[in-house]
N, C-alpha and C positions, 0 to 999 in steps of 0.2 A: 527558547521561544524565538520565533521569527515574526518580525513586524512587516506588515503589508499595507500599502496604500490602497484603499478601495474608494468607490464613489461615496460611501458613507463615512469616510474618514479612515484613520489608521486602526488596524486590527492586529492582534497578536495571535499566532497559531503555534501549536506545539508540533514537533515532528510527527506524532501519531495522527494529528488532525490532518496535516498536509498529506501524508501517505494514504490515509483513509480516503481522502477526496480523489486522489490519483487512482486507487484501486477501485473506487466506485465508478469512475469514469470509464475505465478499462472494462469492468464488469457489464455495465450497460451497453457498451459497444460490442462486446462479445456476444451478449444475449441477443442483440438485434441481428447480428451477423449469423448467429448459429440457430436462432429461434428455439432455445431452451434455456432454463435457468442454471446459472453458475452457482454451485454450492461448495466446491472444493477447488483449491488452487495449489499447485506445486511450483516452487520457485527454487532455481539453482543460482547461486551467486559465486563470485570469485572471492576467495579468502584474502586476496590482495586488495580488494576494493571494499569490503564490508567487514566491520568489527562485529564481535559477538553481540554487543548491546544493540547494534543497528538491526540485527535479525529479530530481536524482541520488538522493535518498533514496527516491523513489517508484520509480525504475528498479531500484535495488538491492533493494528490498523485494520487488518483483515477481519479480525473479530468484530470491530466496530461496524462494519458493513455487512456482517453476518455470513462470512466465508470462512470455512475451515481451511487452514493453510498449513503446508508443510514447507520449511525452508531448509535447504542444506547447501553446503559448500560443494562447488565443482572441483574435481581433480584434474589437474593439467598434466 
């Protein structure tokens, strides 16, 4: 859990909550720019930077905002 100071006081957020807010913001931006609804997302990450459990957080967060996501490791 992460504790964040807000105008309403301190609040705690899970990693999934924070990632879902980030994905939602990107989704809204992309939908405004492209003028169509985003339903699927493909993300490639470095195995040096992301642990397997972090991929689960990304998948769960995308599900929270209603996006079908595929996450895989990049090969260097």
